[in-house]
C-alpha positions in Angstrom: -30.5 1.9 5.1 -33.1 0.4 7.5 -36.4 -1.3 6.7 -38.5 1.9 6.6 -36.0 3.6 4.3 -36.1 0.5 2.0 -39.8 0.7 2.0 -39.7 4.3 1.0 -37.2 3.7 -1.8 -39.2 0.7 -3.2 -42.3 2.8 -3.1 -40.6 5.7 -5.0 -38.9 3.4 -7.5 -42.0 1.1 -8.3 -44.8 3.6 -8.0 -46.5 1.4 -5.4 -48.0 2.8 -2.2 -45.9 2.5 1.0 -48.2 -0.1 2.4 -48.1 -2.2 -0.8 -44.3 -1.8 -0.7 -44.2 -3.0 2.8 -46.3 -6.0 2.1 -44.1 -7.0 -0.8 -40.9 -6.7 1.2 -42.3 -8.6 4.1 -43.5 -11.4 1.8 -40.2 -11.6 0.1 -38.4 -11.9 3.5 -40.8 -14.5 4.7 -40.5 -16.5 1.5 -36.7 -16.4 1.8 -36.8 -17.5 5.4 -39.1 -20.4 4.7 -37.0 -21.6 1.8 -33.8 -21.5 3.8 -35.5 -23.2 6.7 -36.4 -26.1 4.4 -32.8 -26.3 3.2 -33.4 -24.9 -0.2 -30.9 -22.4 -1.9 -32.2 -19.2 -3.3 -30.5 -17.7 -6.5 -31.4 -14.3 -7.8 -29.5 -14.1 -11.0 -27.3 -11.0 -11.1 -27.9 -10.2 -7.5 -26.7 -13.2 -5.5 -27.5 -16.4 -3.8 -28.5 -17.4 -0.3 -27.7 -20.8 1.1 -27.6 -22.6 4.5 -24.3 -24.0 5.7 -24.1 -26.5 8.5 -21.2 -26.0 10.9 -20.0 -29.0 12.8 -19.9 -29.1 16.5 -16.4 -28.4 18.1 -14.6 -27.7 21.3 -13.9 -24.2 22.2 -12.1 -22.5 25.1 -13.3 -19.9 27.6 -10.6 -17.2 27.3 -11.1 -16.0 30.9 -11.0 -19.4 32.7 -9.3 -21.5 30.1 -12.0 -24.1 30.5 -13.0 -26.3 27.5 -16.5 -25.7 26.3 -18.6 -27.6 23.9 -19.9 -25.6 20.9 -22.9 -27.4 19.3 -23.4 -27.8 15.6 -25.6 -25.1 14.0 -26.9 -23.8 10.6 -25.8 -20.4 9.3 -26.9 -18.3 6.4 -24.5 -17.5 3.7 -24.9 -14.9 0.9 -22.7 -14.8 -2.2 -23.1 -11.7 -4.3 -23.6 -12.2 -8.0 -21.3 -10.7 -10.7 -23.7 -7.9 -11.6 -23.9 -6.8 -8.0 -20.1 -6.9 -7.5 -19.6 -4.9 -10.7 -22.2 -2.3 -9.7 -20.6 -1.8 -6.3 -17.1 -1.5 -7.7 
């Protein structure tokens, strides 16, 4: 499912217009992005939680040349599904 299909599905499920559904989805995405950028965790009870995990810098290896390369530290987003979502999918 891509974004336009999600907008259509939300519109049908909620009875909102497609433009209102698109605004709602965009505002949710922006709010999640801002919260994660600030280091906050987001928990949607029953659905799951989003968090930011900091990975430490480390040395890696270029497989072609064998040269050692430096991999800088970075943040990555984690999603842990909630029990209700797991049960629904299974």
